[in-house]
N, C-alpha and C positions, 0 to 999 in steps of 0.2 A: 749654887745658884739659890736665892732667896724664892721661896715658893709662891710668894706674894710680891713680886717686884714692883719697885717705885717706879722704873722705866725698865724697858726690855733690855736685858742684859746686867741687872742688877745683882751683885755677887757678895755673899758674906765671907768676911774672914776671920777665921776664927783661931786662936792660938792654940796650940797642942795641950798647955796646962791650961787647967780651969782656975779662973779667979774671978772675982766678983766686976773688978773695975780695972780699966786698962793700965792705969797708972800703978797698981799693983803688981804689975808683971815683972820677973827679973828683967834686969837689963839685956841681956841677951835675948830673951822672947821678946821683949818691946821693940827692939831693932830689927828682928825678923817678921813682926807683925807688919811694921809699916814699911819695910821692903817689899815684902808681897803685895801689900796695897800698891806701892808705887806699880810694880810690875804689872798687876790686873789692871790699873788706871791706863797704863800705855797700850795694853793690848784692846782695851775698850775702845780707845780713840782710834787705834789704827784700824781696828775690824770695823766699827760702828759708825765712824766719821760723824761723831756727834761733837757739838761744840766745846762741850766741858766734860769734866768728870767730877762728880761731887761725893763727898763722905757723910756718914753720920755715925755717930758714937754715942750711942743713947744709953744702952744697957738697964733700962728700966723693964723691960719687956720680958728679958730672960737674965736672970742674974748670972751672966757668964761674959767675960770682956769678948766683944767682937766689933768688927767695922763693916758697916754697908758701904759698899763702893758702887757708883750707878752713873750712867752715863745721862746728860741732859743739855739741853740746849737754852732753856730760860728759867726765871725764877719760878712760874707757876708749875713747870715740870719738877722742879727741886723740891717744891713743897707740897708734892701730890700724896694726898692722903689715899692709902689703898682701901679698898672694901674688902676685908679678909673674910666675909661671908662667902663668897665666890669660890668655888672650887680651884685648885691649881691647875694648869693646863702643863702636865707633865712631859707631854710630848714637844711642846714648844720650849720648855725648860731644857731638856734634853738637846735639843736642835741648838739652841743658844749656847749651851755649855760645850758643845763641838765645837762651834766658831771660836769661842774664846779660851780654847785650851792652850796652854802656856808650852 
């Protein structure tokens, strides 16, 4: 779970090997990354009943390939800028993680 979620249910998918950019992943790890993203997106749609699931592949905040996967219904929700000065709600994150377990 992302500790500063764009929307409730925001998950980070991080490959097992560390590379700076996703396109530098070996083919097997690249395929595994996107397969995991797809599984999580389907689970988010099933459990959270939101209209869409979005992804962000940014990689400037942390120099490690990762994909943000989050449910949303509108473009303003997709473009939400999170206030990272607010402490994470670890209890809510744990409850959401329990809902989204694969």
